[in-house]
N, C-alpha and C positions, 0 to 999 in steps of 0.2 A: 262115670264117677272116678274110675281108676285112671282114665286119661287125664282128668283134671288134677288128680293127685300127682300123677307123673309129671305133668307140665309144671305144677307148682314146685315140685322138688327140683326140676331143671332150672326154673327161674331163681329159686333160692340158691342153688349152686353157683349160677352165674353171678348173682349179687354178692355172694360170699367171695368169689374169685376177684371181682372188681374191687371189693373192699380191701382184700389183702394186697392187691396191686397198688391201690391208693396209699395204703400204709407204708409199703416198701418204697414207693416213690417219694413220699414225704420224708422218710428216713434218709433217702439219698440226697434230698435237698437241704439237709441240715448243714450248719457251718462245719461240724465235725467231719461230715462226709466230703465236703468240698476241700477241707484242709487235707484229708487223707488222700484225695485224688491228686492234689498238687504235690504232696510228698512223694507219692508213687511215681508221678511223671518226672519229678526232679531226679529221683534215684535212677529211674530207667534211662533217662537221657544221659545221665552221667555214666552209666554202665555202657551204653552204646559208644560213647566217645572214648571211654577207656579201652574198649575193645578195638576201636580204630587205631588207637595209639600203639597198643601192644602187638596186634596182629596185622597192622596195615601193610607191611612188606611181605607177609607170608603168602600172599596171593601169587607170588612169583614161583613158588614150588608146591602150593596146595590150591589147585584150581577150584576145589569145592568151596573155598572161602569167597569166591568171586561174588556170588549172589548175596551172601551174608554181609559182606562189606558194602555192597551197593545198598542193601536195605538199611544198614546202620548209617551210612553217609546221607542217604535221602531222608530217612525218618528223623535224624537228629535235628536238622535245621527246622523242619516243620513242628516238631515237638517243642522246641525252644520257643517258637512263636506262639504256639497254642498255650503253653504253660504261662508265659508272660501275660497272655490275655486273661487267663483265669485269675492271676494275681491282681490284676487291675480292675476286675469287675466290681469289687466293693462289697460283695456278699459276705466275705470273710476277711478279717484283718489280722495280720501277724507281723510283728516288727522284724522278723527274720526274712521276710520276703525279699528285701533288697539284697541281702547276702546271697540267698539262693540264686536270684536272678543274675547277680554279678558273676557268680561262678559259672552259670550256664553260658554267659557271654564269653567268659575266658575259655571254657571248653570249646566254644564255637571255633576257636582258632588255635587250639593247643597241640594238636597232633602233628608232630614234626615228621613222622614217618608216613603220613597219609595226607597230602595236600590236595590231590586231585584223583578222582576215580577214573576218568577217561581223559584223553588228550584234549578234547573240546572244552573241558572245564577251565583250562588255562586261558582260553580266549574269552571266557566269561568272568574275568577277574573284576571288572566293574560291577557286574551283577552281585558278586560276593560282597563288595564294599557297600553297595546299596542295601543289601539284606542286613548287614550289620548296623547301618545307619537307621533303618526302619525299626529294628529291634531296640535300638537305643532310646527311642521315644517312650516305649513302655517301661524301660529301665529307669529313665529319668523321672517318670511319673511315680514309680514306686519309691524312689529316693526322696522326692519332695513330700509324699504323703506320710511315709513311715520313718524316715531317717533324718529329716531336715532339722528336728529339734532333739535328736538323740545323740549320745556320744558315739554311736555306731557310724555316724556320718564320716568320721575320720577314717575308719577302716574301709568302709565302702568306697569312698573317694580314692583311697590309696589303691584298692584293687581295681577300680575302674581304669585308672591310669596304666596299671600293669596289663590289664586286658587289652587296652588299645595297642600296646606294644606287640602283643602276641598276634592279634588280628592283623595289624599292619604288616607284620612279618610274613604271614601267610598270603596276604594280598600281594605283597611285593614278590613273593615266590611265584605266584600264579602269573603275574605280569611279566616276570623275567622269562618264564617258560613259554610265553605266547610268541607268535611269529614276530611281532613288532619288537618285543623285548629281546629276542634272540638276535634280531638284526642289529640292534644297538650294541649288545654286549660282544658280538662276534665280529663286528666291523674291523676292529683293530687287528685281530688274528688274521682275518681275510686279507687285509692290506699287507700285513707283514709276510704272509706266506706267498704273496705274489712275487716277492723278491728275495725270499729266504735262501733260495738255491744259489744266489749270487754272492752270499756272504763268505763262502768257503771256495776259493778258486781251484782247489785240488779235488781229486776223486774222493768222495765220502767213504769212510770206513765204518761199516755197520757193526764190526766186531768191537772196536773201541769207541764207537759212536762219534768219531771225529767228523765234523762238518754237519752233524745233525743238531742244529740250533733250534729245535722245536721247543716252544715255550711250555714249561710245566706250570710255573706260578710266578706271580710278581708283576704281570702286565695290567692287572685290574686296577682301576682307579679306586682308591681307598674311600670308604664311607667316613663321614665326619659326624660327630654328635652335635647336639644343639648348643652346648657351651662353646665349642670351637667355632661354630657358625656365628654366634653372637659376638665373640671376641674378634673375629675377622671383620665383621660388619662395623664394629665400633672403631677398629683400627683404620679401616678405609674411610670412615666418615671424618676421623680426626685429621687425615691427610688431605681431605677434599678441598680444592680451591673454590673460590667464589664462582657463582654461575656465569656462564658466557653463552649468550643467546645468538652469537654470530659465528659463522664458520670461518676458520682461519685458513688462509691460502698457504698451502705447503710450498716450500721452495722446490724449484725444478730439480735442484741437485739431489734433494732427498728422494724425490720420485725416481730419479735415475738410478739411485743406489738401492732401490727396493729389490729384494730378492724375488725370484720366481715363485709363484704361488704353488703350494703343494696340496693337491686335492685328495690325497690319501693320508690316512692316519699313520704316523710314524711311531716306531717302537725302538727305543734305545736300550741295547742289552747292557744294563748296569749290574752291579753286584747284587741288587735286590731282585733282579729277574733271574730265575733259575731255569736253565734249559736242560734238555736231555744230555747234551754234550758235557755240561758242568757236573751232572749227576754221575756220569761214568768216569769223569776225571777227578772225582772227590778222593782225597788222600786218606780219609778216615778208614780204619779197619772194618767198620760196619758195612761199608759198600765196596770193599775190596774184592775183586774177582778171585783173589788167591787166599782170602782169609774168611771174612764174615758173610760174603755173598757169592759163593762159588756157583750157585745155581741161578743167579741173576733175579731171584724172586723179589728182592727188595727194590732193586733198580727198576725192574719191570713195572712196579706199581706206578712210578713216575712216568714211565713210558706210556702206560695205558692212559694216564690222565692227559698227557699231551696229545695222544691220538684221539681221545674223546673230544678234545677241543677242535681237532680237524674234522671229525665226523659231524660235529654240530653245524658246520658250515653247510652241510647238505640240506638242513631244514630252513635255511635262510636264502636259498638260491644263490649262494656264493660259490665260486669255483676256484680251483687252483690251476696254474699253468701246467703244461705237459712235463716240463722239467721237474716240477715239484712231485708229480706223480711218479716219475721215473726214480726219483730219490727214495720215496717211500717204498716203491716196488722192490728196490734193491734190499731195503731193510727187511721186508716181508720174506723175500727169497732167502735171505740169510737165516731168518727164524725157522723156516720150513726145512732147511737142509739139515742133514744129520739123522742119526737113528731115532732119536726121541724128541727132536726139536719141534715136531708138530704139537706136542703137549705144551710147549712154551708158547707157541703162536695161539693156541686155543685159550691158554690161561690169560694172555695179554688181551685178547679180544673179549673174553668173558668179563674181565674186570672193566674194560672200556665200556661195555654195554651196561654194566651196573651203574657206572657214573651217569650214563645217559638216562637210565631209569630214574635215578635220584633227581636229575634235573627236571624231568617232566612230572613226577608224581610225589616228590617229597620236598621238604624245606631245606635240605642240606646244602643245596647250591647257594642259598642266601646266608644260612647260618655260618658257613665257612668262608664267606666272602671277606677279604681283608678288612679289618677294623670292626667286624660285627661279632666275632666270636667272644670278645671281652664283653660286649653288650649282652650277649646271650647268657653268659655266666652271671652277670650282674642282675639280669632279669630273673634268673632262677633264685638268686639270693633274696631279692626284694619280694618275690612272690611268697617265699617261705616265711619271711618276716611278716608280710601282710596277712598271711593265713593265720599265723599264731596270734597276731594283734587282733584280728577279727574274732577269734575264739574267745580271747580274754575280754574284749569289749562286750561280747554277747552275754557272757556270764555276769559281767559288771552291771549291764543294763537291766537284767532281770532279777538279780538277787541283791543288789545294793541300792539302786536308785528307786525302784518301784516300791510302793507300800507293801507291808507284809501280807495284808489280806489279798491284794491282787496277785502276789506271788503264789500264795496257796491256791487261789482259784485257777491261776494259769497252769500251775503244776498238775492239779487234779484234772484239768482239761487237756493235758497232753503236751504242755509246753516243754516239759523236761525231755520228752521224746524228740521234740523239734530241735532242742539244743544238742541232744545226743546225735541226731542225724546230721546236723550242721557240722559238729566236731568230726564225725566219721568221714563225711565228704571232704572236709578240708585236709584231714590227715591222709586220706587216700590220694588226694590231689598232690600233696607233698611227696608221697612215695612215687607217684606217677612221674613227677618232674625229675626225681632222682633216677628213675628208670630210663627216662629219655636222655638224661645226661650220660648214662652208661652206654646207651645205643650210639650216641654221638661220639663218645670217646673210643669206641671200638669200630667205628665206620671206616670205610676206605678213604673218605675225605680227611679224617684225622690222621691217617697214616701218611697221606701225601703232605699234609701240613708239617708233620714232625720230620719227615725225611728232607723236605726243602729247608727247614730250619737247621737241620744237621749239616747240610751242604753249605749253608750260609755261615754258620757259626764255627769258627776254628776251636773254640773252647769245648764244644760238645764232642768234637772229634778226638779230643785228648782225655775225655772222661769215660772210663770203662763202664761205670755204673749207668750212665745215660745211654750208652750204646746197648747194654744188655736190656734195658727197659724198652727201648725203641724196637730192638730186634724181637723181643717177646710179644709186643703188641702187634707189630707188622706181620708176624708169622702166624698170628691167631685169626682164624676165620670162624665166627660163631654161626653165621647163616650161609646157606648156599645161595649164590646169586640167581639160580633158577633150578628147575627140576632136573636138568641134565637127562632128559628122556626124549625119545622120538615118538611122537604120536603116530598111531598106525590106522590104516584103513584097508580092508580086504574086500574087493568087489564081490568075489564068489561067496563070501560069508554074509555080506550085508545087503546085497541087492534086493532081497525080499523083505527087508525091514520096513514096516509101516508105523509111523509114530501115532500115539493115541490121539484120535480126532477131537476128543473132548478138551484136550489141552492145546493142541496145535491145529488151528483152523483160521479161517479168514477174519474171524472176530478177535481172536487173541493175538493175531499177528501185529496189531498196533501196540501191544504191550510187552511181548516177549519175542525173542528171536525165533523165527519159524524154522522148523526142521523138516526137510523134504524127505520123500520116499527114498529109501536106500542109504540115508545119511546116518550111519551108526558107526561109531569108532570101535576099533578093536583095542585090546589091552596094549598100553604103551610099552615100548621096548627101551631098555637102557641104552644110553649112548655109550657104547663100548669103545675100547681103544682101537679095535680093528676097523671100526667104521670111520673114526676120526683119521686114522692113518691112511686109509684108502682114499678118502676124499682129499686130504691135504697132499697126498702124492699126486693125485690128478691135477691139483692146482699148481704144484711145482712143475709138472710137465708142460704147463702153458707159459713158463718162463724160458727164455733162451738168452744166450749171450751174443750180442752183435759184434761186429768186427772191431769196434773201438772199445769193447769191454763193458759198455753200458748195458744195464738190464733193460730188456724190452719184453713185450708180451706178444704172444700169438693169439689171434682172435679165437674166442671159445667156439668149439664145435659142438654140434648137437648129438654127441655120442659116436660120431663117425671116426674120430681120431682113435678111440680105443679099439674099434673094429679093425681099423687099418693096422694097428700094432699087432693084432692077433690074426692078420691075414684073412679076415672074414668080411671085409667091407663090401666086396662084390655080391656076396650072398645076402647080407642082412641090411645093407644101407637103405633099402626101400622103406624099412620101418622107421627110419629117422627123418623121412622127408614127407610126412603127412601134412595135411592142410593146417592143423593147429597143434600147438604143443600139448594140449590136453589129450588129443588123440594119440600122440606119440607115447605119452606117459602110460595111458591105459592099455595100449597095444602091448607094450613091453611088460606091463604089470600082469596082464592075463597070461602072457607067455611064461613069465617067472613063476606064477602060481601053478601052472601046469608042470613045470620042471620041479617045483618044490614037492609036488605030490608024487611024481614019477621017479625022480632020481635024487632023493635027499642024501646029503653027505654031511659028515661032521668036520667041516673045514671052515676056515675063516671066510673064504669067498662066499660060501653059502649064507653065512650070517650077514655079511655085508650086503649081498644082493637082495635078500628077502627083507631086511630092515629098511633099506633105502627105497625099495619098490613100494612097500606099504606106506612109507613116510611121504613120498611124492604123491601117491594116490590120496593120502589124507589132505595134503595141501590143496589139491584140486577140489576135493569135496568140501573142505571147511575153510580154507584160507586162499582162495584163488587170487587175491590181490597181490600175493607175494610171488606170483608166477608171471611169465612173459605175456600170456594171453590176456585179452580184455576180460575183466572179471565176469561180466554177464555172459560173454561167449563161453567161458569155461563152465559156468553154471548151466547154460543151455545144453552144451555137449554132454555134461555129466547126467542131466536129466534124461537125455536121449539114450545114453548108455544103459541107464537103469531100465528103461522101457525095453531096449533090445534084450537085456539079460533076462527079464521076466518073460519075454516072448519065447526066446530060443531055449531057455532052460526050464520051461514049464514042466512040472511033474518030477523034476530032479530034486529029491529031498535031502540027499546026503552029499558030502563033498566028493566022494568017489563017483557017484552018478553024474555030477556036474563035469568032472574031469573027463569021464568017458564020453559024455556028450560033446564036449569041446574037441576031443581028439577025433571024433567022427567028423565034425565040421572041418577040422584042420586037414583031413585027408581029401576033401572034395576040392573042386576047382571052380565053384560058383563064386564069381567075382562081384559080390554084393557091395563091397566098400564099407560094410559095417565094422565098427571097432571090434566087436566080439568075434566076428569071423576073422578079421585080420590078426587079432591076438592068438586065436586058435591055430591059424596057419603058421604064425611065427613060432609058437611053441612046438608044433609038430616038426617044423623045419630044424629047430635047435636039436630035438631028440634024434631025428633021422640023419642029419648031415654032420653034426658035430660029434655025436655018438658018445665020446668019452665023458663021463659025468664031471670029472675034475676040470676038464677043459670047458665044458658048458658053463660051469659056475665061475670059472676064471673070466670068461667072456662077459657074463652077466654082471659080475662084480665090477669089472673095469668100466662097463657101460654105465651102470647106475652111478658110480662115483663121478664119472665125467658129466653125466646129465645133472647131477647135483650141483656141480660147479657152474654148469651152463645156465641154470635158471637163477643163479644167485644175483647177477647184476639187475638192478631195479631203479627206476626213477621215482618210485612211490615210497619215499623215505617215511612218510607219515604212517603208512601201513605197518612198517616194521616197528615204529615207535609205539603204535597202538598195541601190538602183540607183546611188547615188553611188559605191559601192565598185567597181562594174564599169564606170565611165565616165560614168554619169549620162545623163539624157534631156532633150531640149528641153522636154518637157512639165513637167519639174520646175522649170525656170526660170520658166515661166508660173505654175506652182502657187505659187512663192514670191511673185510679184508680186500675184496675186489674194488670197493669204492675208494679206499686209500690208494690202491695200485692203479686206478683208472682203467681197469680191464672192462672191455665191452664184448658183447656177443657179435659173432659174424652175422651178416644178413642171411635169412633163410635161403637155402639152396633149392631152386626150382628143378624138379626132376624132368629131364628132357623126354619127349615122346619116345617110346620104345615098343618093340614088338613083344608079344607074349613070350617068345623064346628068350629074349634078352632079360625079361623080367623074372625068368625062372618060374617057380611055382606060383608067383603072385603076378597077376596081370596089371596092365596100366590103369584100368578102371578101378581096380581095387586100391591102388596106391593113392589115387586122387579122390576116391570116395564119391564117384559120380552117380552111382546107382543107389536110389533111395529105397529099393525093395528090401525086404527082410526074408532071407532064405535060410532054411534049416538044412 
């Protein structure tokens, strides 16, 4: 009996739960619930796109924003489609749906500081336009159903036209940043640079920039608006003669006088075209080297922009002749010479890469295209007028035209909240557009535009007020172009790291980047002045003067040149001639870690060596595409090094125990060819044979600085552009410099066979890594 009562109570509880669930479900299916869902989705989508607009460029110095921005970029498009679908279902009707849907479409293309998340998005520009077209079907349906007989049709149609301008601007930006778009836009510069070195018959002067006719601005073909197009078409039709369906035979004399065909685009340096030479020759006090621009910071903005155009050629498979590289090399050599000139070279390259980032990941390259900036300002004005017009029509529609009883019913049903939400969204949008205008006005592109106009207009050069305003704007930098840090990786600290298997496994690898064993970053290090100076000094050492005074380069060495300068090449060069560059980096990284523990000193050489050692190890572990080895080979070698470390250092729980273990390995002569053994032997060799701590760190600092320059040349320009989206790398700055200068690496040096005596403490088998056994 008790069982029957218990079972009855259980059935009653289940029935009660089902009843409550049914009631909740029915409440969620009401028109009010559907309207609330649409309102929440509209507000949430607007917040996502506002977040993209405000923080779109912050991923360059805050890597934690990377996943948040990706989520906002991905979700916003899908939420717009889903919300439009809910509006067109018909279960709930609201005359404000067309307004909300129109602004969702405007938000779809409104973020000027975030046009693409990754480089591949630019190649999918047609996909973006198709998405907009498909979404327009739902929008047109809403307009026909709700606004076709309403005064709001005027405001909605007006906003639709403005939305098309913004979406078209973003689509054009994506297309321009694609490979095909870059080939079209850089063709003129490529052809011009093929003969630019012939325009100045004398020796170029990098101090006064005489002979450097690098284009800054003015070579672009101006965009024309629709009115100009219609006018030109009408004018052409008025002059058109009657149709002639027969070919006319040209006289032989005319054919004989025909000029030779020119298969390259030609650029005539007119007053409208601003070159680097013109910027330096400007007579205005703002750009004077003895008055307003003694540090060349303003003129260097234009120099960075011209070099950015040359660097863009790398992404289109265009090349420059050797003479052009020699000319740029002389300029770079001049920038690197002097006590603090390396700061200038770094500043120029940093700004140059910021222009490259804007080209691939923002709309600024299109906004500041000649003829489009005025269109952008008009677009802002018209959108503000359209927003205010829509707000007024919304209130007019609901409180003037509709009967009073319907107004009261709608208000009690929450229509006043809808109007309030509409007004808030529109006002936030207006504020957002003003914020974007502020970002544009303070961008590097605006600075280039103002400086070029200053060079072109003599009246500006005589107006002190204009000069002060331009100087104030150009010397103001609101945002850092990147984090200015060196990411670090320490093998002896991270080899035992195992990522959580619940998050990183073969099933989740299809959705997120897989993290391998031992792949754990250390705390990033600040890119200090000592590191920059050491690296740029090493780059300068690769320039020399030929007999005729022209700048030429010595092929980059894999660290052996620095060893030779310190008279240690015979002892240590074996560690520069290993099978792969990955092995070279980690052998020296292990040796540097041993010295860091055994003989630490408070000198700049210590800071330079340890920072660059861990930075190059980080590049191997996380960004192998930026290094000379094949990326998969580097990953494979790295995985093997992690296995070696776990095997040889098993049971060593502290840093001191690991160093003692490595020193024991370094004292043996077992030639296993393993990277860990080689690094231990090199570390022991540095301690025993160089002895003086200051000299040890001097050798290591010079070596790492040279190796940093050695790995900089790369044919994978796309990899460097991809890293710009997540903050950029220091090696990318060096890559830009050596690319301009046309510097290449020497071919790897094969070590000739030698006896154990010639090899010193390291045998031949150890150098070439032929023994696959693991020895402790």
